[in-house]
Backbone as a printed PyTorch tensor [residue, N CA C, xyz], in Angstrom:
tensor([[[-11.5640,  -1.8450,  -3.8290],
         [-10.5200,  -1.5540,  -2.8890],
         [ -9.8900,  -2.8600,  -2.4070]],

        [[ -8.5760,  -2.8520,  -2.2820],
         [ -7.8420,  -4.0400,  -1.8560],
         [ -7.1350,  -3.7670,  -0.5300]],

        [[ -6.9560,  -4.8350,   0.2430],
         [ -6.2760,  -4.7380,   1.5290],
         [ -5.3970,  -5.9590,   1.7300]],

        [[ -4.2570,  -5.7600,   2.4060],
         [ -3.3660,  -6.8600,   2.7500],
         [ -3.8160,  -7.3900,   4.1010]],

        [[ -3.9900,  -8.7190,   4.1830],
         [ -4.4800,  -9.3280,   5.4210],
         [ -3.5990, -10.5090,   5.8190]],

        [[ -3.6520, -10.8360,   7.1090],
         [ -2.9570, -12.0080,   7.6450],
         [ -4.0100, -12.9870,   8.1450]],

        [[ -3.8870, -14.2520,   7.7370],
         [ -4.8460, -15.2620,   8.1730],
         [ -4.5470, -15.6550,   9.6150]],

        [[ -5.5570, -15.5630,  10.4780],
         [ -5.4130, -15.9460,  11.8860],
         [ -5.7470, -17.4210,  12.0600]],

        [[ -6.8790, -17.8470,  11.5150],
         [ -7.3090, -19.2380,  11.6380],
         [ -8.8130, -19.3250,  11.4820]],

        [[ -9.3540, -20.5180,  11.7260],
         [-10.7900, -20.7340,  11.5830],
         [-11.4740, -20.8030,  12.9350]],

        [[-12.7750, -20.4890,  12.9490],
         [-13.5790, -20.5190,  14.1610],
         [-15.0350, -20.7380,  13.7590]],

        [[-15.9490, -20.5600,  14.7130],
         [-17.3810, -20.6700,  14.4350],
         [-18.1000, -19.5190,  15.1190]],

        [[-19.2300, -19.1440,  14.5680],
         [-20.0460, -18.1160,  15.2150],
         [-20.8710, -18.7590,  16.3340]],

        [[-21.3620, -17.9440,  17.2600],
         [-22.1700, -18.4610,  18.3680],
         [-23.6580, -18.4010,  18.0550]],

        [[-24.0080, -18.0170,  16.8340],
         [-25.4200, -17.9290,  16.4610],
         [-25.9790, -19.3290,  16.1890]],

        [[-27.2940, -19.4120,  16.0670],
         [-27.9370, -20.6810,  15.7110],
         [-28.6370, -20.4740,  14.3800]],

        [[-28.3090, -21.1970,  13.3100],
         [-27.2590, -22.2140,  13.2500],
         [-25.8700, -21.5700,  13.2210]],

        [[-24.8940, -22.3110,  13.7320],
         [-23.5160, -21.8360,  13.7770],
         [-22.9170, -21.8250,  12.3750]],

        [[-22.0480, -20.8570,  12.0960],
         [-21.4320, -20.7180,  10.7690],
         [-19.9140, -20.7950,  10.9210]],

        [[-19.2740, -21.6050,  10.0800],
         [-17.8110, -21.6850,  10.0840],
         [-17.2500, -20.4180,   9.4540]],

        [[-16.2800, -19.7880,  10.1290],
         [-15.6950, -18.5470,   9.6430],
         [-14.1750, -18.6340,   9.6790]],

        [[-13.5350, -17.8670,   8.7960],
         [-12.0870, -17.6890,   8.8220],
         [-11.8000, -16.2700,   9.3000]],

        [[-10.9150, -16.1580,  10.2780],
         [-10.5710, -14.8520,  10.8340],
         [ -9.3090, -14.3380,  10.1620]],

        [[ -9.3780, -13.1060,   9.6430],
         [ -8.2100, -12.4530,   9.0450],
         [ -8.0330, -11.0840,   9.6830]],

        [[ -6.7720, -10.6680,   9.8150],
         [ -6.4470,  -9.3730,  10.4230],
         [ -5.8800,  -8.4620,   9.3400]],

        [[ -6.3460,  -7.2250,   9.2780],
         [ -5.8280,  -6.2620,   8.3100],
         [ -4.4440,  -5.8180,   8.7540]],

        [[ -3.4870,  -5.9030,   7.8420],
         [ -2.1060,  -5.5170,   8.1300],
         [ -1.9820,  -4.0050,   7.9860]],

        [[ -1.2890,  -3.3840,   8.9390],
         [ -1.0730,  -1.9380,   8.8760],
         [ -0.2410,  -1.6180,   7.6390]],

        [[ -0.7030,  -0.6690,   6.8420],
         [ -0.0210,  -0.3310,   5.5880],
         [ -0.0030,   1.1710,   5.3790]],

        [[  0.9980,   1.6310,   4.6350],
         [  1.1320,   3.0570,   4.2980],
         [  1.0700,   3.1840,   2.7790]],

        [[  0.2890,   4.1450,   2.3100],
         [  0.2200,   4.4440,   0.8830],
         [  1.3690,   5.3880,   0.5540]],

        [[  2.2490,   4.9630,  -0.3770],
         [  3.4250,   5.7670,  -0.7320],
         [  3.0930,   6.7840,  -1.8150]],

        [[  2.4190,   6.3200,  -2.8730],
         [  2.0230,   7.2300,  -3.9480],
         [  0.8030,   6.6570,  -4.6620]],

        [[ -0.0480,   7.5460,  -5.1900],
         [ -1.2930,   7.1540,  -5.8510],
         [ -1.3200,   7.7650,  -7.2410]],

        [[ -1.7340,   6.9510,  -8.2600],
         [ -1.8850,   7.5020,  -9.6040],
         [ -3.3530,   7.8810,  -9.8420]],

        [[ -3.6860,   8.3410, -11.0630],
         [ -5.0380,   8.8360, -11.3480],
         [ -6.0890,   7.7270, -11.3870]],

        [[ -5.6840,   6.4520, -11.5290],
         [ -6.6350,   5.3290, -11.5750],
         [ -6.8540,   4.6860, -10.2160]],

        [[ -6.4430,   5.3580,  -9.1310],
         [ -6.5390,   4.8550,  -7.7560],
         [ -5.6500,   3.6360,  -7.5220]],

        [[ -4.6740,   3.3900,  -8.4090],
         [ -3.6650,   2.3520,  -8.1820],
         [ -2.5650,   2.9920,  -7.3440]],

        [[ -2.1070,   2.2780,  -6.3330],
         [ -1.1480,   2.8730,  -5.3960],
         [ -0.0340,   1.9030,  -5.0660]],

        [[  1.1140,   2.4570,  -4.7250],
         [  2.2110,   1.6890,  -4.1690],
         [  2.0320,   1.7190,  -2.6560]],

        [[  1.8910,   0.5170,  -2.0670],
         [  1.6060,   0.3950,  -0.6440],
         [  2.7540,  -0.3360,   0.0360]],

        [[  3.1950,   0.1770,   1.1880],
         [  4.2600,  -0.4480,   1.9820],
         [  3.6440,  -1.0850,   3.2180]],

        [[  4.1340,  -2.2900,   3.5580],
         [  3.6740,  -2.9730,   4.7700],
         [  4.8260,  -3.7500,   5.3840]],

        [[  4.6550,  -4.2060,   6.6040],
         [  5.7220,  -4.9060,   7.3380],
         [  5.4900,  -6.4070,   7.2860]],

        [[  6.5540,  -7.1480,   6.9130],
         [  6.5090,  -8.6130,   6.9550],
         [  7.9360,  -9.1310,   7.0890]],

        [[  8.2510,  -9.7380,   8.2110],
         [  9.5810, -10.2940,   8.4300],
         [ 10.6290,  -9.2120,   8.6530]],

        [[ 11.9210,  -9.6180,   8.4670],
         [ 13.0340,  -8.6990,   8.7270],
         [ 13.8720,  -8.4560,   7.4790]],

        [[ 13.3130,  -8.7160,   6.2990],
         [ 14.0670,  -8.5640,   5.0530],
         [ 14.4860,  -7.1040,   4.8580]],

        [[ 15.7730,  -6.9080,   4.5000],
         [ 16.2770,  -5.5610,   4.2110],
         [ 17.4210,  -5.6800,   3.2110]],

        [[ 17.4470,  -4.7740,   2.2520],
         [ 18.5660,  -4.6580,   1.3140],
         [ 18.6190,  -3.2020,   0.8420]],

        [[ 19.5590,  -2.9060,  -0.0530],
         [ 19.7450,  -1.5050,  -0.4790],
         [ 18.5220,  -0.9570,  -1.2150]],

        [[ 17.8590,  -1.8070,  -2.0040],
         [ 16.6780,  -1.3590,  -2.7420],
         [ 15.5480,  -0.9860,  -1.7840]],

        [[ 15.3290,  -1.8280,  -0.7710],
         [ 14.2830,  -1.5420,   0.2120],
         [ 14.6380,  -0.2890,   1.0120]],

        [[ 15.9170,  -0.1640,   1.3980],
         [ 16.3550,   1.0090,   2.1570],
         [ 16.1660,   2.2880,   1.3430]],

        [[ 16.4020,   2.2040,   0.0370],
         [ 16.1980,   3.3630,  -0.8340],
         [ 14.7420,   3.7730,  -0.9150]],

        [[ 13.8380,   2.7740,  -1.0070],
         [ 12.4020,   3.0610,  -1.0390],
         [ 11.9430,   3.6710,   0.2930]],

        [[ 12.4560,   3.1330,   1.4080],
         [ 12.0830,   3.6680,   2.7190],
         [ 12.5220,   5.1240,   2.8610]],

        [[ 13.7200,   5.4310,   2.3660],
         [ 14.2210,   6.8040,   2.4370],
         [ 13.4200,   7.7320,   1.5190]],

        [[ 13.0840,   7.2430,   0.3190],
         [ 12.3470,   8.0510,  -0.6590],
         [ 10.9660,   8.4600,  -0.1370]],

        [[ 10.2690,   7.5050,   0.5230],
         [  8.9000,   7.7760,   0.9720],
         [  8.8210,   8.1130,   2.4630]],

        [[  9.9690,   8.2090,   3.1560],
         [  9.9900,   8.5820,   4.5660],
         [  9.3420,   7.5490,   5.4690]],

        [[  9.6250,   6.2660,   5.2140],
         [  9.0360,   5.1790,   5.9890],
         [  9.9790,   4.7290,   7.0910]],

        [[  9.4110,   4.1780,   8.1620],
         [ 10.2420,   3.6170,   9.2300],
         [ 10.7590,   2.2440,   8.7960]],

        [[ 11.7010,   1.6970,   9.5690],
         [ 12.4340,   0.4870,   9.1670],
         [ 11.5560,  -0.7590,   9.0480]],

        [[ 10.4240,  -0.8270,   9.7790],
         [  9.6210,  -2.0620,   9.7170],
         [  8.8430,  -2.2170,   8.4120]],

        [[  8.5930,  -1.1240,   7.6900],
         [  7.8640,  -1.2160,   6.4150],
         [  8.8430,  -1.6360,   5.3140]],

        [[  8.9630,  -2.9630,   5.1280],
         [  9.9900,  -3.4940,   4.2340],
         [  9.4340,  -4.2510,   3.0380]],

        [[  8.1290,  -4.2450,   2.8140],
         [  7.5360,  -4.9010,   1.6480],
         [  6.6840,  -3.8820,   0.8990]],

        [[  6.6260,  -4.0430,  -0.4290],
         [  5.8820,  -3.0920,  -1.2650],
         [  4.9830,  -3.8530,  -2.2210]],

        [[  3.7840,  -3.3030,  -2.4560],
         [  2.8060,  -3.9550,  -3.3240],
         [  1.9890,  -2.8820,  -4.0300]],

        [[  1.6450,  -3.1220,  -5.2890],
         [  0.7840,  -2.2140,  -6.0390],
         [ -0.6430,  -2.7470,  -5.9870]],

        [[ -1.5930,  -1.9050,  -5.5730],
         [ -2.9800,  -2.3360,  -5.4930],
         [ -3.9320,  -1.1380,  -5.5540]],

        [[ -5.2260,  -1.4310,  -5.6820],
         [ -6.2520,  -0.3910,  -5.7500],
         [ -6.6460,   0.0360,  -4.3420]],

        [[ -6.6720,   1.3430,  -4.1000],
         [ -6.9820,   1.8580,  -2.7610],
         [ -8.0470,   2.9400,  -2.8400]],

        [[ -8.6080,   3.2860,  -1.6720],
         [ -9.6110,   4.3510,  -1.5940],
         [ -8.9600,   5.7140,  -1.4040]],

        [[ -7.6760,   5.7350,  -1.0320],
         [ -6.9670,   6.9990,  -0.7870],
         [ -6.8290,   7.8170,  -2.0640]],

        [[ -6.7880,   9.1380,  -1.8780],
         [ -6.4940,  10.0190,  -3.0100],
         [ -5.0950,  10.6100,  -2.8840]],

        [[ -4.4810,  10.4310,  -1.7180],
         [ -3.1180,  10.9340,  -1.5000],
         [ -2.3770,   9.9870,  -0.5550]],

        [[ -1.0710,  10.1730,  -0.4490],
         [ -0.2310,   9.3110,   0.3800],
         [ -0.5690,   9.4690,   1.8570]],

        [[ -0.3060,   8.4100,   2.6280],
         [ -0.5790,   8.4200,   4.0680],
         [ -1.0230,   7.0450,   4.5180]],

        [[ -1.7530,   6.9930,   5.6390],
         [ -2.2790,   5.7230,   6.1320],
         [ -3.3460,   5.1940,   5.1830]],

        [[ -3.4510,   3.8690,   5.0800],
         [ -4.4350,   3.2290,   4.2090],
         [ -5.8470,   3.4890,   4.7360]],

        [[ -6.7680,   3.9110,   3.8580],
         [ -8.1410,   4.2390,   4.2250],
         [ -8.9570,   2.9560,   4.3630]],

        [[ -9.4880,   2.6870,   5.5650],
         [-10.2420,   1.4620,   5.8410],
         [-11.7550,   1.6590,   5.8530]],

        [[-12.2390,   2.8770,   5.5830],
         [-13.6760,   3.1490,   5.6720],
         [-14.5380,   2.3220,   4.7160]],

        [[-14.0930,   1.9410,   3.4930],
         [-14.9570,   1.1300,   2.6350],
         [-15.3240,  -0.2330,   3.2230]],

        [[-14.5530,  -0.7320,   4.1990],
         [-14.8460,  -2.0280,   4.8060],
         [-16.0980,  -1.9950,   5.6770]],

        [[-16.4930,  -0.8170,   6.1510],
         [-17.6920,  -0.7160,   6.9940],
         [-18.9550,  -1.1160,   6.2370]],

        [[-19.0080,  -0.8460,   4.9250],
         [-20.1920,  -1.1430,   4.1240],
         [-20.0330,  -2.3990,   3.2770]],

        [[-18.8810,  -3.0370,   3.2940],
         [-18.6150,  -4.1880,   2.4270],
         [-19.4150,  -5.4090,   2.8740]],

        [[-19.8970,  -6.1780,   1.8950],
         [-20.6630,  -7.4010,   2.1690],
         [-19.9290,  -8.6470,   1.6680]],

        [[-19.3030,  -8.5450,   0.4750],
         [-18.6340,  -9.6960,  -0.1450],
         [-17.2340,  -9.2740,  -0.5770]],

        [[-16.2470, -10.1650,  -0.3430],
         [-14.8700,  -9.9070,  -0.7600],
         [-14.3270, -11.1160,  -1.5100]],

        [[-13.3120, -10.8690,  -2.3300],
         [-12.5660, -11.9540,  -2.9630],
         [-11.2220, -12.0510,  -2.2550]],

        [[-10.9150, -13.2270,  -1.7200],
         [ -9.6680, -13.4410,  -0.9980],
         [ -8.6750, -14.1680,  -1.8960]],

        [[ -7.4150, -13.7360,  -1.8700],
         [ -6.3540, -14.3750,  -2.6490],
         [ -5.2030, -14.7130,  -1.7200]],

        [[ -4.9160, -16.0090,  -1.6010],
         [ -3.8320, -16.5170,  -0.7710],
         [ -3.0810, -17.5850,  -1.5450]],

        [[ -1.8770, -17.9150,  -1.0860],
         [ -1.1140, -19.0280,  -1.6480],
         [ -1.4390, -20.2540,  -0.8130]],

        [[ -1.8720, -21.3420,  -1.4870],
         [ -2.2820, -22.5560,  -0.7760],
         [ -1.1000, -23.2520,  -0.1240]],

        [[ -1.3740, -24.1200,   0.8280],
         [ -0.3320, -24.8710,   1.5280],
         [  0.4270, -25.7590,   0.5520]],

        [[  1.7410, -25.7960,   0.6810],
         [  2.5590, -26.6500,  -0.1650],
         [  2.5680, -28.0760,   0.3590]],

        [[  2.4080, -29.0490,  -0.5420],
         [  2.3770, -30.4570,  -0.1450],
         [  3.4990, -31.2640,  -0.7890]],

        [[  4.4190, -30.5630,  -1.4610],
         [  5.5730, -31.2490,  -2.0490],
         [  5.1980, -32.1290,  -3.2200]],

        [[  5.9920, -33.1770,  -3.4330],
         [  5.7340, -34.1320,  -4.5100],
         [  4.7040, -35.1300,  -4.0040]],

        [[  3.5160, -35.1380,  -4.5940],
         [  2.4140, -35.9640,  -4.1090],
         [  2.0020, -36.9820,  -5.1690]],

        [[  1.5070, -38.1060,  -4.7000],
         [  1.0140, -39.1560,  -5.5910],
         [ -0.3860, -38.8310,  -6.0900]],

        [[ -0.9030, -39.7200,  -6.9630],
         [ -2.1970, -39.4400,  -7.5970],
         [ -3.3650, -39.5710,  -6.6270]],

        [[ -3.2430, -40.3780,  -5.5870],
         [ -4.3530, -40.5090,  -4.6410],
         [ -4.5390, -39.2130,  -3.8570]],

        [[ -3.4340, -38.5800,  -3.4600],
         [ -3.5190, -37.3260,  -2.7230],
         [ -3.7850, -36.1560,  -3.6650]],

        [[ -3.1260, -36.1550,  -4.8190],
         [ -3.1820, -35.0080,  -5.7190],
         [ -4.4710, -34.9480,  -6.5330]],

        [[ -4.9540, -36.1120,  -7.0140],
         [ -6.1120, -36.1300,  -7.9160],
         [ -7.2770, -36.9820,  -7.4140]],

        [[ -7.2040, -37.4530,  -6.1640],
         [ -8.2810, -38.2620,  -5.5690],
         [ -8.5420, -39.5630,  -6.3140]],

        [[ -7.4900, -40.2210,  -6.8220],
         [ -7.6500, -41.5330,  -7.4410],
         [ -8.0280, -42.5370,  -6.3580]],

        [[ -8.7310, -43.6000,  -6.7640],
         [ -9.2090, -44.5980,  -5.8040],
         [ -8.1040, -45.5290,  -5.3330]],

        [[ -7.1240, -45.8270,  -6.1560],
         [ -6.0900, -46.7870,  -5.7870],
         [ -6.5810, -48.2060,  -5.9880]],

        [[ -5.7310, -49.1670,  -5.6650],
         [ -6.0830, -50.5770,  -5.8690],
         [ -6.4010, -51.2670,  -4.5640]],

        [[ -6.5630, -52.6050,  -4.6040],
         [ -6.8610, -53.3730,  -3.3880],
         [ -5.7370, -53.2340,  -2.3720]],

        [[ -6.1070, -53.1610,  -1.1000],
         [ -5.1030, -52.9900,  -0.0650],
         [ -4.6160, -54.2970,   0.5310]],

        [[ -5.1960, -55.4330,   0.1160],
         [ -4.9030, -56.7200,   0.7550],
         [ -3.6140, -57.3380,   0.2200]],

        [[ -3.2570, -58.4860,   0.7990],
         [ -2.0550, -59.2280,   0.3900],
         [ -2.1880, -59.7130,  -1.0450]],

        [[ -1.0560, -59.8270,  -1.6930],
         [ -1.0470, -60.3610,  -3.0590],
         [ -1.1870, -59.2980,  -4.1200]],

        [[ -1.7130, -58.1310,  -3.7710],
         [ -1.8800, -57.0720,  -4.7560],
         [ -0.5790, -56.2890,  -4.8950]],

        [[ -0.2690, -55.9260,  -6.1190],
         [  0.9020, -55.0800,  -6.3540],
         [  0.4630, -53.6700,  -6.7930]],

        [[ -0.8050, -53.3860,  -6.6000],
         [ -1.3600, -52.1150,  -7.0610],
         [ -2.1140, -51.4860,  -5.9000]],

        [[ -1.3910, -50.7320,  -5.0300],
         [ -2.0170, -50.1290,  -3.8540],
         [ -2.3200, -48.6490,  -4.0810]],

        [[ -1.2760, -47.8210,  -4.2170],
         [ -1.4620, -46.3740,  -4.3650],
         [ -0.8880, -45.8690,  -5.6870]],

        [[ -0.7570, -46.7420,  -6.6620],
         [ -0.0940, -46.3790,  -7.9070],
         [ -1.0610, -45.7500,  -8.9010]],

        [[ -0.4920, -45.2750, -10.0080],
         [ -1.2720, -44.5680, -11.0240],
         [ -2.1470, -45.5190, -11.8210]],

        [[ -1.6170, -46.6440, -12.2320],
         [ -2.3400, -47.5480, -13.1210],
         [ -1.9810, -47.2520, -14.5630]],

        [[ -2.7930, -47.6770, -15.5000],
         [ -2.5140, -47.5070, -16.9210],
         [ -2.6010, -46.0270, -17.3070]],

        [[ -1.6030, -45.5470, -18.0690],
         [ -1.5890, -44.1330, -18.4350],
         [ -1.5630, -43.9080, -19.9440]],

        [[ -1.2870, -44.9400, -20.7240],
         [ -1.1090, -44.7550, -22.1630],
         [ -2.2810, -45.2740, -22.9750]],

        [[ -2.0830, -45.3020, -24.3070],
         [ -3.0910, -45.7990, -25.2330],
         [ -2.5640, -47.0640, -25.8970]],

        [[ -3.2720, -47.5290, -26.8990],
         [ -2.8470, -48.6970, -27.6660],
         [ -1.7620, -48.2600, -28.6670]],

        [[ -1.6140, -49.0170, -29.7380],
         [ -0.5490, -48.7230, -30.7180],
         [ -0.6950, -47.3110, -31.2870]],

        [[ -1.9260, -46.8680, -31.4920],
         [ -2.1460, -45.4990, -31.9390],
         [ -2.8420, -44.7240, -30.8350]],

        [[ -2.4440, -43.5780, -30.3830],
         [ -1.3240, -42.7860, -30.8730],
         [  0.0250, -43.2020, -30.2960]],

        [[  0.0540, -44.2030, -29.4240],
         [  1.3260, -44.7460, -28.9540],
         [  2.0970, -43.7950, -28.0480]],

        [[  1.3870, -42.9410, -27.3260],
         [  2.0440, -42.0050, -26.4160],
         [  1.0540, -41.6370, -25.3130]],

        [[  1.5560, -40.9970, -24.2620],
         [  0.7010, -40.5140, -23.1790],
         [  0.1140, -39.1740, -23.6200]],

        [[ -1.1940, -39.0100, -23.4330],
         [ -1.8800, -37.7910, -23.8680],
         [ -1.4960, -36.6040, -22.9750]],

        [[ -1.4030, -35.3960, -23.5620],
         [ -1.1160, -34.2050, -22.7550],
         [ -2.2250, -33.9730, -21.7210]],

        [[ -1.8330, -33.5250, -20.5170],
         [ -2.8030, -33.2530, -19.4610],
         [ -3.1620, -34.4620, -18.6310]],

        [[ -2.4820, -35.6060, -18.8510],
         [ -2.7590, -36.8170, -18.0800],
         [ -2.4900, -36.5640, -16.5910]],

        [[ -3.4140, -36.9660, -15.7330],
         [ -3.2440, -36.7780, -14.2940],
         [ -2.2020, -37.7650, -13.7830]],

        [[ -1.1160, -37.2130, -13.2500],
         [ -0.0050, -38.0310, -12.7820],
         [  0.5520, -37.4520, -11.4750]],

        [[  1.4600, -38.1940, -10.7970],
         [  2.0830, -37.6330,  -9.5940],
         [  2.8830, -36.3850,  -9.9290]],

        [[  3.0610, -35.5040,  -8.9540],
         [  3.8550, -34.3010,  -9.1950],
         [  3.7120, -33.3020,  -8.0630]],

        [[  4.2320, -32.1030,  -8.3100],
         [  4.2020, -31.0490,  -7.2940],
         [  2.7710, -30.5990,  -7.0530]],

        [[  2.4040, -30.4800,  -5.7790],
         [  1.0300, -30.1740,  -5.4000],
         [  1.0440, -29.0800,  -4.3430]],

        [[  0.2680, -28.0420,  -4.5220],
         [  0.1790, -26.9390,  -3.5600],
         [  0.9830, -25.7380,  -4.0100]],

        [[  1.0920, -24.7520,  -3.1180],
         [  1.7320, -23.4520,  -3.3580],
         [  1.2390, -22.8000,  -4.6480]],

        [[ -0.0830, -22.8320,  -4.8440],
         [ -0.7280, -22.1570,  -5.9690],
         [ -1.4930, -20.9520,  -5.4290]],

        [[ -1.6330, -19.9270,  -6.2670],
         [ -2.4380, -18.7680,  -5.8830],
         [ -3.9080, -19.1410,  -6.0430]],

        [[ -4.6630, -19.0720,  -4.9410],
         [ -6.0750, -19.4480,  -4.9410],
         [ -6.9300, -18.2410,  -4.5810]],

        [[ -7.9820, -18.0030,  -5.3570],
         [ -8.9050, -16.9040,  -5.1030],
         [-10.2900, -17.4760,  -4.8330]],

        [[-10.9400, -16.9990,  -3.7740],
         [-12.2780, -17.4550,  -3.4130],
         [-13.1410, -16.2540,  -3.0440]],

        [[-14.4480, -16.4160,  -3.2180],
         [-15.3870, -15.3520,  -2.8510],
         [-15.9820, -15.6880,  -1.4830]],

        [[-15.8970, -14.7540,  -0.5460],
         [-16.3890, -14.9660,   0.8170],
         [-17.2750, -13.8010,   1.2570]],

        [[-18.3270, -14.1250,   2.0180],
         [-19.1660, -13.0970,   2.6220],
         [-18.5230, -12.6170,   3.9200]],

        [[-18.6840, -11.3440,   4.2330],
         [-18.2030, -10.8140,   5.5030],
         [-19.2850, -11.0370,   6.5530]],

        [[-18.9670, -11.8190,   7.5920],
         [-19.9030, -12.0800,   8.6800],
         [-19.8390, -10.9280,   9.6830]],

        [[-18.6050, -10.4960,  10.0240],
         [-18.4630,  -9.3500,  10.9200],
         [-17.1260,  -8.6710,  10.6760]],

        [[-17.0710,  -7.3870,  11.0140],
         [-15.8370,  -6.6060,  10.8870],
         [-15.6970,  -5.7290,  12.1120]],

        [[-14.5710,  -5.8780,  12.8230],
         [-14.2870,  -5.0660,  13.9950],
         [-13.2480,  -4.0230,  13.6040]],

        [[-13.6740,  -2.7730,  13.4700],
         [-12.7880,  -1.7000,  13.0160],
         [-11.6910,  -1.4000,  14.0300]],

        [[-11.9580,  -1.6290,  15.3200],
         [-10.9850,  -1.3100,  16.3590],
         [ -9.7630,  -2.2240,  16.2970]],

        [[-10.0000,  -3.5340,  16.1520],
         [ -8.8950,  -4.4970,  16.1050],
         [ -8.4650,  -4.8170,  14.6750]],

        [[ -9.3060,  -4.5000,  13.6910],
         [ -8.9960,  -4.7860,  12.2930],
         [ -9.1950,  -6.2370,  11.9210]],

        [[-10.0490,  -6.9550,  12.6660],
         [-10.2900,  -8.3780,  12.4020],
         [-11.6010,  -8.5400,  11.6370]],

        [[-11.5300,  -9.3200,  10.5570],
         [-12.7000,  -9.6030,   9.7230],
         [-13.0050, -11.0900,   9.8260]],

        [[-14.2850, -11.4380,  10.0380],
         [-14.7220, -12.8320,  10.0190],
         [-15.3590, -13.1030,   8.6620]],

        [[-14.7460, -14.0070,   7.8890],
         [-15.2300, -14.3470,   6.5480],
         [-15.9270, -15.6960,   6.5830]],

        [[-17.0880, -15.7920,   5.9540],
         [-17.8290, -17.0500,   5.9220],
         [-17.0780, -18.0760,   5.0780]],

        [[-16.8810, -19.2750,   5.6210],
         [-16.2320, -20.3560,   4.8760],
         [-14.7250, -20.3610,   5.0480]],

        [[-14.0850, -21.1390,   4.1960],
         [-12.6400, -21.3550,   4.2970],
         [-11.8760, -20.4530,   3.3360]],

        [[-10.6100, -20.2330,   3.6850],
         [ -9.6870, -19.4560,   2.8630],
         [ -8.4190, -20.2870,   2.7200]],

        [[ -7.8200, -20.2900,   1.5400],
         [ -6.6080, -21.0840,   1.3030],
         [ -5.4510, -20.5680,   2.1360]],

        [[ -4.4240, -21.4060,   2.3190],
         [ -3.2010, -20.9640,   2.9770],
         [ -3.1110, -21.3780,   4.4330]],

        [[ -1.8920, -21.3040,   4.9530],
         [ -1.6340, -21.6640,   6.3440],
         [ -1.9550, -20.4970,   7.2590]],

        [[ -2.1730, -20.7990,   8.5360],
         [ -2.3690, -19.7380,   9.5290],
         [ -1.0980, -18.8980,   9.6120]],

        [[ -1.2520, -17.5800,   9.6460],
         [ -0.1030, -16.6790,   9.6810],
         [  0.3700, -16.2370,   8.3150]],

        [[ -0.2200, -16.7850,   7.2500],
         [  0.1970, -16.3910,   5.9030],
         [ -0.4780, -15.0860,   5.4950]],

        [[  0.1780, -14.3600,   4.6010],
         [ -0.3200, -13.0740,   4.1310],
         [ -1.0150, -13.2470,   2.7810]],

        [[ -2.0730, -12.4790,   2.5820],
         [ -2.7820, -12.4880,   1.3160],
         [ -3.4910, -11.1540,   1.1220]],

        [[ -4.3950, -11.1110,   0.1480],
         [ -5.1340,  -9.8740,  -0.1080],
         [ -6.6320, -10.1580,  -0.1420]],

        [[ -7.4130,  -9.1450,   0.2230],
         [ -8.8610,  -9.2080,   0.0150],
         [ -9.2550,  -8.0210,  -0.8480]],

        [[-10.2220,  -8.2450,  -1.7380],
         [-10.7040,  -7.1860,  -2.6270],
         [-12.2110,  -7.0990,  -2.4760]],

        [[-12.7280,  -5.8910,  -2.2210],
         [-14.1680,  -5.7070,  -2.0300],
         [-14.8820,  -5.8800,  -3.3610]],

        [[-15.8640,  -6.7980,  -3.3750],
         [-16.6540,  -7.0300,  -4.5890],
         [-17.9490,  -6.2370,  -4.5210]],

        [[-18.6320,  -6.2720,  -3.3600],
         [-19.8310,  -5.4430,  -3.1520],
         [-20.0880,  -5.2260,  -1.6920]]])
């Protein structure tokens, strides 16, 4: 079963020893239609985006104006309506998928953890790449060479244990870190 969640931020438990946790909130969602494999079209609210295609989907499934995003995922429901959250009561481990923070065009020290050169006076090699090629043969840079470039905004999936789940507020405390900025939307999938 999959659920759309919003990352709240990180915290710690008050137990001894204390455990670092990431807090995520389950986003209210409506199941529009379900096929025989439990794959469903799910509508949820995010931002104020609206166009004719979204308006047509809202009219087709009888949704209110705030449900303006649609996603296909596996659900526990057998028919359309509110998303069924009961499988979360027994869940122990989930896989979280978020888009990581974007860092723009980054150098090799930030992107690939290169050591860099001496920082003192006289050096012309501080945060640069260094030698990247070979000798006369093959006379070119090898494919896959670690170089500066775009870093971040990748889809990252991690396995996290559920420390606690509050059904009333829809907040889940996941052990460890989750990719992405606070307030970003992602999905969790129950593994066991």
